[in-house]
C-alpha positions in Angstrom: -16.8 28.0 19.7 -15.6 24.6 20.6 -12.9 24.5 23.3 -10.2 22.3 21.8 -7.4 23.0 24.3 -7.3 19.5 25.7 -7.8 17.6 22.4 -5.0 15.8 20.7 -5.8 17.2 17.3 -7.3 20.7 17.0 -10.9 20.7 15.9 -10.7 23.1 13.1 -12.1 23.2 9.5 -9.0 21.5 8.1 -9.2 18.5 10.4 -13.0 18.2 10.2 -12.7 18.1 6.4 -10.1 15.4 6.8 -12.4 13.4 9.1 -15.3 13.7 6.6 -13.2 12.6 3.6 -11.5 9.7 5.5 -14.9 8.6 6.8 -16.4 8.7 3.2 -13.6 6.6 1.9 -13.8 4.0 4.7 -17.7 3.9 4.2 -17.1 3.4 0.6 -14.7 0.6 1.3 -17.2 -1.1 3.5 -15.6 -0.3 6.9 -18.3 -1.1 9.5 -16.8 1.3 12.0 -18.1 4.3 10.1 -21.9 4.8 10.3 -23.5 6.0 7.0 -25.1 9.0 8.9 -21.6 10.4 10.0 -22.4 13.6 7.9 -25.4 14.3 9.9 -23.4 14.8 13.1 -22.5 18.2 14.5 -18.8 19.2 14.2 -18.2 18.4 17.9 -20.0 15.0 17.6 -18.1 14.2 14.4 -14.8 15.0 16.0 -15.5 13.1 19.2 -16.8 10.0 17.3 -14.2 9.8 14.5 -11.1 11.6 15.6 -9.4 8.3 15.5 -9.2 8.6 11.6 -6.8 11.5 12.1 -4.0 9.1 13.2 -1.0 8.7 10.9 -2.2 5.0 10.3 -5.0 6.6 8.2 -2.9 8.9 6.2 -3.1 6.7 3.1 -6.8 7.5 2.9 -6.0 11.0 1.8 -4.6 9.6 -1.5 -7.9 8.0 -2.4 -10.4 10.1 -4.4 -14.1 9.0 -4.9 -15.7 10.1 -8.1 -19.4 10.3 -7.9 -20.7 9.4 -11.3 -24.3 8.9 -12.1 -25.1 6.5 -14.9 -28.4 6.8 -16.7 -29.6 4.2 -19.1 -32.7 5.4 -21.1 
């Protein structure tokens, strides 16, 4: 279990999912501050590296949905 007592935001499943979603949106938008391998990080590493996306300045990213569509032309 990760000790989150001294963290600004609790490191729980809800916030980790928010971080993953916001990182995915920023990566899709071409933001260079998010590395393409962010999903390969452990929960603690992900939290430590990208907790800045939990700030209220990034709340607008929650409204963006990315559709993963595969087009196949035969």
